Every structure is written in C-alpha cells, then in structure tokens.
C-alpha positions as CSV (number, residue, x, y, z in Angstrom):
1,M,126.2,87.4,72.7
2,S,126.6,91.2,72.5
3,A,123.5,93.4,71.8
4,T,122.9,94.5,68.0
5,I,122.2,98.1,67.6
6,H,121.3,99.6,64.4
7,P,123.4,102.2,63.3
8,S,120.5,104.7,62.9
9,A,119.6,104.1,66.5
10,V,120.3,107.0,69.1
11,I,121.6,105.6,72.4
12,E,122.4,108.4,75.0
13,E,125.5,108.0,77.1
14,G,124.5,106.2,80.4
15,A,121.9,103.7,78.7
16,V,122.5,100.2,79.8
17,I,122.0,97.6,77.0
18,H,122.2,94.2,78.0
19,D,123.6,90.9,75.9
20,G,121.3,89.6,73.5
21,A,119.3,92.7,73.1
22,K,118.4,94.1,69.8
23,I,117.9,97.8,69.1
24,G,116.2,98.4,65.5
25,P,116.3,101.4,63.3
26,F,115.4,104.7,64.6
27,C,115.3,103.9,68.2
28,Y,116.0,106.7,70.8
29,I,117.0,105.5,74.2
30,S,117.6,107.5,77.0
31,S,120.7,107.8,79.4
32,Q,118.7,106.2,82.4
33,T,117.2,103.2,80.1
34,T,118.1,99.7,80.9
35,V,117.2,97.4,78.0
36,G,117.3,93.8,79.3
37,P,118.7,90.4,77.8
38,D,117.4,89.3,74.5
39,A,114.8,92.4,74.4
40,H,113.8,93.6,71.4
41,L,113.0,97.0,70.2
42,V,111.6,96.6,66.7
43,S,112.2,100.2,65.4
44,N,111.2,103.8,66.1
45,V,110.7,103.1,69.8
46,T,111.5,106.2,72.3
47,T,112.1,105.9,75.9
48,Y,112.5,108.9,78.3
49,G,114.0,109.1,81.9
50,R,114.3,106.0,84.2
51,V,112.8,103.2,82.2
52,S,113.5,99.4,82.9
53,I,112.5,97.0,80.1
54,G,112.8,93.2,81.1
55,A,114.5,90.5,79.5
56,N,112.7,89.1,76.3
57,T,110.2,91.8,76.1
58,Q,109.3,93.1,72.6
59,V,108.6,96.8,71.8
60,W,107.1,97.4,68.5
61,P,107.3,100.8,66.2
62,F,106.3,104.1,67.6
63,A,105.8,102.8,71.1
64,V,106.8,106.0,73.9
65,L,107.9,104.6,77.2
66,G,108.9,106.7,80.2
67,G,107.0,109.8,79.2
68,P,106.6,112.6,82.2
69,P,103.0,112.2,83.8
70,Q,100.2,114.0,82.3
71,I,99.2,115.9,85.0
72,H,98.3,119.6,85.0
73,P,100.0,121.7,86.2
74,Y,102.9,120.2,84.6
75,Q,105.1,117.9,87.1
76,D,108.1,116.1,86.2
77,S,110.7,114.5,88.3
78,D,113.2,111.6,88.6
79,T,110.7,108.7,88.7
80,Q,110.3,105.4,87.2
81,L,108.6,102.9,84.5
82,V,109.7,99.4,85.2
83,I,108.5,96.7,82.7
84,G,108.7,93.1,83.3
85,A,110.0,90.2,81.3
86,S,108.4,88.6,78.3
87,C,106.0,91.2,77.5
88,V,104.6,92.5,74.1
89,I,104.2,96.0,73.7
90,R,102.9,96.9,70.1
91,E,102.4,99.7,68.0
92,H,102.0,103.4,69.5
93,V,101.3,102.1,73.0
94,T,102.2,105.0,75.5
95,M,103.2,104.3,79.2
96,H,104.3,107.0,81.7
97,R,106.7,107.0,84.6
98,G,105.4,107.4,88.0
99,S,104.5,110.8,89.8
100,T,105.6,112.4,93.1
101,R,101.7,112.0,93.9
102,D,102.3,108.5,94.5
103,Q,105.5,106.0,94.9
104,G,107.1,107.6,92.0
105,L,106.8,104.3,90.1
106,T,104.8,102.5,87.3
107,K,105.0,99.0,87.2
108,I,104.3,96.4,84.8
109,G,104.5,92.6,85.6
110,D,105.8,89.9,83.4
111,G,104.1,88.3,80.5
112,C,101.6,91.1,80.0
113,Y,100.4,91.8,76.3
114,F,99.6,95.6,75.5
115,M,97.8,95.8,71.8
116,D,98.3,98.8,69.7
117,N,97.5,102.3,70.9
118,S,96.9,101.1,74.6
119,H,97.8,103.5,77.2
120,V,99.1,103.0,80.9
121,A,99.1,106.3,82.7
122,H,101.4,107.3,85.7
123,D,101.7,105.3,88.8
124,C,99.9,102.4,87.3
125,V,100.4,98.7,88.7
126,V,99.7,95.9,86.2
127,E,100.5,92.6,87.7
128,D,101.7,89.7,85.5
129,N,99.8,88.3,82.4
130,C,97.5,91.1,81.9
131,I,96.2,91.9,78.4
132,L,95.0,95.4,77.4
133,A,93.3,95.2,73.8
134,R,93.6,97.9,71.1
135,S,93.2,101.6,72.5
136,A,92.4,100.5,76.2
137,T,93.4,103.1,78.7
138,L,94.4,103.1,82.2
139,G,93.9,106.3,84.2
140,G,96.6,107.2,86.8
141,H,97.1,105.1,89.9
142,A,94.9,102.2,88.4
143,H,95.7,98.7,89.7
144,L,95.2,95.5,87.6
145,A,95.8,92.2,89.5
146,K,97.1,89.3,87.5
147,G,95.5,87.9,84.6
148,V,93.1,90.9,84.0
149,Y,91.6,91.6,80.3
150,I,90.7,95.1,79.2
151,G,88.7,94.9,76.3
152,G,89.3,97.2,73.3
153,L,88.6,101.0,73.6
154,A,87.7,100.5,77.3
155,A,88.7,103.0,80.0
156,V,89.6,102.5,83.5
157,H,89.3,105.6,85.9
158,Q,92.3,106.9,88.2
159,W,92.6,104.8,91.3
160,T,90.5,102.1,90.5
161,R,91.3,98.5,91.3
162,I,90.5,95.5,89.2
163,G,90.9,92.3,90.9
164,T,92.6,89.1,89.5
165,F,91.2,87.3,86.2
166,A,88.5,90.0,85.9
167,F,87.1,90.6,82.5
168,I,86.3,94.1,81.4
169,G,84.4,94.2,78.1
170,A,84.9,96.4,75.0
171,L,84.1,100.0,75.3
172,A,83.7,99.8,78.9
173,L,83.8,102.7,81.3
174,V,85.3,101.6,84.5
175,T,84.7,104.0,87.4
176,R,84.4,101.7,90.2
177,D,86.4,98.7,91.8
178,V,85.9,95.3,90.1
179,I,86.1,92.4,92.0
180,P,88.3,89.2,91.2
181,F,86.9,86.9,88.4
182,A,83.8,89.2,87.6
183,M,83.0,90.3,84.0
184,A,82.0,93.9,83.7
185,N,80.7,96.0,80.6
186,G,78.8,99.1,80.0
187,N,79.2,102.9,80.4
188,P,79.2,103.0,83.5
189,A,80.3,99.6,83.8
190,H,78.5,97.2,86.0
191,L,79.1,93.7,86.7
192,K,77.6,91.1,84.4
193,G,78.5,87.8,86.5
194,L,81.5,85.8,86.8
195,N,84.1,84.6,84.2
196,I,83.0,81.1,84.2
197,V,85.1,80.1,81.1
198,G,87.9,81.2,83.0
199,F,87.2,79.1,86.0
200,K,86.8,76.1,83.7
201,R,90.4,76.8,82.0
202,R,92.0,77.1,85.1
203,G,90.8,73.7,86.5
204,N,88.2,74.3,88.7
205,S,85.2,71.6,89.4
206,T,81.9,71.9,88.9
207,A,81.3,72.0,92.7
208,Q,83.6,75.0,93.0
209,I,82.1,76.9,90.2
210,R,78.7,76.4,91.8
211,D,79.8,77.6,95.2
212,I,81.5,80.7,93.6
213,L,78.3,81.5,91.7
214,A,76.2,81.2,95.1
215,A,78.6,83.4,96.8
216,F,78.3,85.9,94.1
217,D,74.5,86.0,94.3
218,M,74.8,86.5,97.9
219,L,77.1,89.6,97.6
220,F,75.5,91.4,94.9
221,G,71.9,90.0,94.5
222,D,70.8,91.9,97.3
223,D,71.3,95.5,97.7
224,V,69.1,96.0,100.9
225,T,71.2,94.0,103.4
226,P,74.5,96.0,104.2
227,L,77.6,95.0,102.4
228,Q,79.5,94.2,105.4
229,D,76.9,91.9,106.8
230,R,76.8,90.0,103.2
231,I,80.5,89.7,103.4
232,S,80.2,88.1,106.8
233,D,77.6,86.0,105.7
234,V,79.6,84.6,102.7
235,S,82.6,84.2,104.7
236,E,81.0,81.8,107.1
237,S,79.5,79.8,104.1
238,F,82.4,79.4,102.1
239,Q,85.3,79.1,104.3
240,D,87.2,76.6,102.2
241,N,86.8,78.1,98.8
242,E,89.9,80.1,97.7
243,Q,88.5,81.8,94.9
244,V,85.5,83.2,97.1
245,Q,88.0,84.2,99.8
246,A,90.0,86.1,97.2
247,M,86.8,88.1,96.5
248,L,86.1,88.9,100.2
249,D,89.8,90.0,100.6
250,F,89.2,92.4,97.8
251,L,86.1,93.8,99.0
252,N,87.7,94.3,102.5
253,G,90.7,96.1,101.0
254,T,91.2,99.9,100.7
255,S,89.0,101.5,98.0
256,K,89.1,105.0,96.6
257,R,86.5,104.4,93.9
258,G,84.0,102.1,95.8
259,I,82.8,98.7,94.5
260,C,81.4,98.3,90.9
261,S,77.8,96.6,91.7
262,A,75.7,94.2,89.4
263,E,73.3,95.5,86.8
264,R,69.8,95.8,87.9
C-alpha cells in the first residue's frame, strides 16, 4: 500500500516515505527524513535534518524531531536522530539530533512512549520500552537502559546513566547514575529502594526478590566500607542471581556523574 500524504503537508525533495505511512495535515518533512512503513504523523509534525522514524511509530501534533542541539555557542552539523519502531510520540515532544561532542547520534529504541511535552536532548540513548511521562526531560548524553520509567516533570542531568527497569518518581532531579531496578525520587534524587512490583510482574520468585533486596542492603546500607569492597562481597554472595549481577555490572561501568546513593 502506498503512503498517504495530505495535500497541505510539505515534503522536501529527497525525503523517503515508505509504503503504508500516513502524513497528516500541515506536517513539514525535511529532505533527509525517512518515515518508516505504516508510521503515522498525525498533523503539524516537523522534522529537521537527518531523522529516521521507525515502522508503526505514531507522532502526534506539534512534535518537533531532529532540531539541532541546544548547545551554546550554537553548533550544527550533519548529525542524526534515529527513532525505533512502534513508538508513540505525543503532542509537543521535542527530540534533538546528536552533536559533534559525542557520536553525532541521538537514538531511540523500539516500543518507547513519550508523553506530551517531554524532551530528549542531543546524544541521548533511550533503549527499548522506556516511558517518559508528561514534561520529563533528558539532558544531553543521558543513557536510559531498557524499560526505564521517568515520572512527570522529572529531569535527568546530562551524562547520567539510568539502569534497566529503574523507576524515577515525578518531579525528581536526577544528577547521579541510578542502578538497575531501583526507585529514585527527590531533589536531588536518592534511591528509595527497589522496584518490587516490577520484579513480581516479570515473574521473579520470592526467593529471588529476597536475594535482590539483601544485595541492595549490602551495597547501599553501609556508607563506611568502600564501595568496591561492598561490590566484591555482593558478587561472591549472589553469583547465581542475574538481577544482582546486572546491578554489579552497572556499578563497575564507566560513570561521569557518580552513583546515586540511598536516602539517609
């Protein structure tokens, strides 16, 4: 099935619109944009520069995709924004292309949901099935692993990492890396514990959850013992728990912001 393009839409020469895509009224699609099969740009959607919109992705009115990075002094170059398949991008969402200060790529995974007015800055990586609630904001170079939830009006500082299935509460200011499976809230954000509901929904047994909680207490219940010693102790005690090992891998990864600590 060929693409459906409303007569009022402006499609610059060179844009690629795949079969089954729908381009609604008053959209403006730049010459370097690719719109995937069965994607739907509802109306008044604007793209700039090299933007790729994945198959079956929905983009709602007044979203602006691929604007140049908001870096002072102003820098613009031939960088990219790549959006995966089956995403939902609601009203007034903004996503910027990458910058020359990183890999030149802002990348969104599959199955993500961006509520209205949320923002993804330059050079961010958002992995599959993440959710940004209303007006949530990612600073440049932030990295969200799969399944992360960012609450409404929360802000994530540039270069911050957030581990898989972490849950960030509404209004939080995240200035340090948040380990996988954790819940964080506050200004500045601190760890409030682990996302137990998420573990249950993913089929973890009571014994597995008990081990994960014990490992969390060992890692964050003691601020006297050096962190690397705590990591070593947990690694030895919970070698067979995949979730615990994922937390340890995250803690051993490269961090520019430091690790978000537990609330005292």
